[in-house]
C-alpha positions, -999 to 999 in steps of 0.1 A, spaced: -451 433 -366 -474 452 -344 -493 479 -362 -481 513 -349 -507 534 -332 -509 572 -332 -521 584 -299 -532 619 -295 -546 634 -263 -561 668 -266 -567 687 -234 -586 720 -238 -592 745 -211 -618 771 -220 -630 799 -198 -664 814 -205 -668 851 -196 -702 866 -197 -710 903 -193 -732 912 -164 -754 936 -184 -790 924 -189 -798 916 -225 -763 919 -238 -747 892 -260 -722 869 -242 -685 871 -252 -661 842 -250 -623 839 -243 -603 809 -254 -575 809 -229 -553 781 -244 -550 747 -258 -526 720 -248 -521 692 -273 -501 661 -263 -485 635 -286 -478 604 -266 -453 578 -279 -448 544 -265 -418 521 -271 -438 502 -298 -465 528 -306 -451 557 -325 -465 592 -329 -436 598 -353 -441 587 -389 -428 554 -401 -400 558 -428 -398 539 -460 -365 543 -478 -359 533 -514 -323 532 -526 -317 536 -563 -282 523 -569 -263 528 -602 -252 493 -613 -232 504 -644 -196 494 -651 -179 523 -633 -197 519 -599 -176 494 -580 -158 518 -557 -189 539 -550 -210 509 -542 -183 496 -519 -182 530 -501 -219 529 -496 -219 493 -483 -190 498 -458 -204 530 -443 -237 515 -434 -233 523 -397 -231 561 -404 -265 559 -421 -285 536 -398 -272 546 -364 -296 576 -361 -326 554 -368 -314 528 -343 -306 554 -316 -341 568 -319 -357 534 -322 -375 544 -354 -397 521 -375 -381 519 -410 -383 498 -442 -355 498 -468 -355 484 -503 -331 486 -532 -336 490 -569 -311 500 -597 -308 528 -622 -318 503 -650 -350 493 -633 -367 513 -661 -360 484 -684 -391 467 -669 -412 495 -685 -440 483 -708 -426 506 -736 -397 482 -740 -419 451 -743 -418 436 -778 -398 465 -790 -363 462 -778 -343 432 -765 -334 452 -733 -369 446 -720 -368 427 -686 -401 423 -668 -384 417 -634 -358 446 -637 -378 468 -613 -383 443 -586 -365 450 -553 -330 436 -553 -311 414 -528 -277 422 -541 -260 408 -571 -241 376 -580 -226 393 -610 -194 413 -614 -183 427 -580 -216 418 -563 -215 403 -528 -243 378 -534 -279 376 -525 -290 384 -489 -323 366 -488 -340 399 -477 -357 423 -501 -373 446 -475 -350 455 -446 -365 466 -413 -353 470 -377 -357 433 -370 -337 419 -399 -312 445 -409 -276 436 -403 -244 452 -418 -239 420 -439 -274 422 -454 -271 459 -461 -237 454 -477 -250 426 -500 -281 445 -510 -261 477 -518 -236 457 -539 -257 455 -570 -227 447 -592 -215 465 -624 -232 445 -651 -262 468 -655 -271 493 -682 -248 523 -688 -279 543 -697 -288 554 -662 -324 566 -657 -328 569 -619 -361 588 -621 -378 564 -644 -364 536 -623 -379 547 -590 -413 551 -608 -410 516 -621 -399 501 -588 -427 519 -568 -453 508 -594 -441 472 -597 -469 448 -586 -445 424 -568 -430 453 -549 -464 466 -540 -473 434 -523 -440 431 -504 -451 453 -476 -424 479 -483 -448 509 -486 -470 516 -456 -500 541 -455 -488 573 -439 -451 564 -439 -427 591 -450 -410 581 -483 -373 588 -488 -356 581 -521 -318 580 -521 -300 579 -554 -264 568 -559 -249 574 -593 -218 586 -611 -237 597 -642 -267 620 -646 -303 610 -651 -317 608 -686 -352 596 -679 -378 598 -706 -410 583 -719 -419 555 -743 -404 571 -773 -370 572 -756 -348 545 -772 -322 526 -752 -289 538 -767 -275 502 -768 -301 491 -793 -289 493 -829 -325 502 -841 -322 535 -821 -287 545 -832 -297 567 -862 -321 588 -841 -307 583 -807 -321 607 -781 -311 589 -750 -281 589 -727 -261 622 -723 -285 642 -744 -299 672 -725 -313 690 -755 -342 667 -764 -375 684 -755 -403 667 -735 -418 642 -737 -386 625 -747 -364 639 -719 -389 645 -690 -380 674 -667 -374 668 -630 -407 685 -623 -425 657 -642 -413 632 -616 -420 655 -587 -456 656 -599 -457 618 -601 -443 616 -565 -469 641 -553 -497 619 -565 -480 586 -554 -471 598 -518 -502 618 -512 -486 653 -511 -454 672 -513 -446 670 -476 -447 632 -475 -415 624 -493 -380 636 -503 -354 627 -529 -318 627 -520 -288 622 -543 -251 612 -540 -237 620 -574 -208 634 -594 -211 671 -586 -180 686 -603 -158 680 -633 -129 673 -609 -149 647 -591 -159 631 -624 -122 629 -635 -113 612 -602 -140 585 -606 -139 573 -641 -136 583 -678 -174 578 -682 -186 598 -652 -209 627 -660 -215 658 -638 -251 656 -626 -274 685 -636 -308 669 -630 -301 653 -596 -297 687 -578 -329 699 -595 -351 671 -581 -334 673 -547 -341 710 -545 -378 705 -555 -384 679 -528 -364 692 -498 -338 664 -499 -300 664 -496 -274 667 -524 -240 652 -518 -209 644 -537 -196 610 -546 -162 623 -539 -170 635 -503 -167 616 -471 -193 589 -473 -198 585 -436 -205 622 -432 -228 622 -462 -249 593 -451 -252 607 -416 -264 640 -430 -290 623 -452 -303 601 -424 -307 632 -401 -326 650 -429 -349 620 -434 -356 617 -397 -363 654 -393 -387 655 -422 -406 625 -407 -406 641 -372 -434 666 -380 -466 670 -359 -497 686 -372 -517 706 -347 -554 704 -342 -559 741 -344 -541 770 -361 -516 782 -335 -505 816 -324 -468 811 -329 -458 834 -300 -476 811 -275 -462 777 -285 -443 758 -258 -429 724 -266 -417 699 -240 -403 664 -244 -403 641 -214 -411 672 -193 -381 692 -205 -387 724 -225 -373 723 -260 -359 756 -275 -372 770 -307 -345 768 -333 -337 749 -365 -305 733 -353 -314 714 -321 -349 724 -314 -383 729 -330 -398 752 -356 -435 760 -364 -447 763 -400 -480 782 -403 -487 770 -439 -489 734 -427 -498 742 -391 -471 718 -379 -442 716 -355 -410 700 -368 -381 688 -347 -344 691 -356 -310 677 -346 -307 664 -310 -343 675 -303 -358 648 -324 -378 627 -299 -367 591 -293 -390 561 -290 -410 563 -257 -408 600 -255 -438 621 -242 -443 651 -264 -464 680 -252 -472 710 -274 -491 738 -256 -504 769 -275 -531 794 -278 -552 791 -310 -548 819 -335 -585 826 -335 -586 832 -297 -605 865 -289 -618 884 -260 
């Protein structure tokens, strides 16, 4: 694959005004700056997007996995329409079982549990796809459906947070090419039970040696470091992704008691998923909602978060004019753009997100302009 190039052309027009009085100090006026981001069909100014799916593979997930697999088009169509460069990989909510803290301690230890999945040949799985990292050149509905069908033979002790840490840290996954420098990372969790991720002292509740002092699944009252707060995993992602604006965590989960009752007798209303979503600017959605609408919303959110352009100079917000392919784009957060002073960046939203090949021009006067 051709390495994307980020092309930035900076055009600066500066007028120098000097007083006519002898011996006086000159004064300068910066009239304006025009900063252009040029995208080609195969050279993107927009960030690449790496998407990690964390799919619950416990015994109650057949219907939810099927809904995800069959609504693939609702998620991917926005990426395809805009011609975006994406990578997708899949792990499960029991990928944490590859953690070194299970090695030589509990029979649940599995050194390959965190490696990216191709689907499952187990109960209700649709079989292996032959593809572990999906991209625009190899992603088909059939491959996506197989990879999202992780089966229902996995652990009932769901730890989505610990699992994405294990998957993103796994040496085999690191050499797969999934993660790319500078790419926006989106984590999407699908589960009908809450997360109960913890550290090395956290026993797997299926192990008899842990039964007497079990502090695992379904126990919200164990203090850290056993049950790690959502903020612990946000800090980990900050370090891993290189900053808070370079990733988001999204979750499709059991959001109400009524939803839990409609899914299975073992479903648990999620309390920790909305916490991590809120802390990372992602999307929370219900397993009982319309899957097509939910997946479309998540994909739009991911694309918008990746469609952010950092300006070369701090801008005077009142002077910013944005054009895409020569057409002026309105300033609004629905189908337009917004400027964020704290990050000195312009973000695009909705139908205003530029497609591949678009020419983006951002004209503005620097905030430090003076007479």
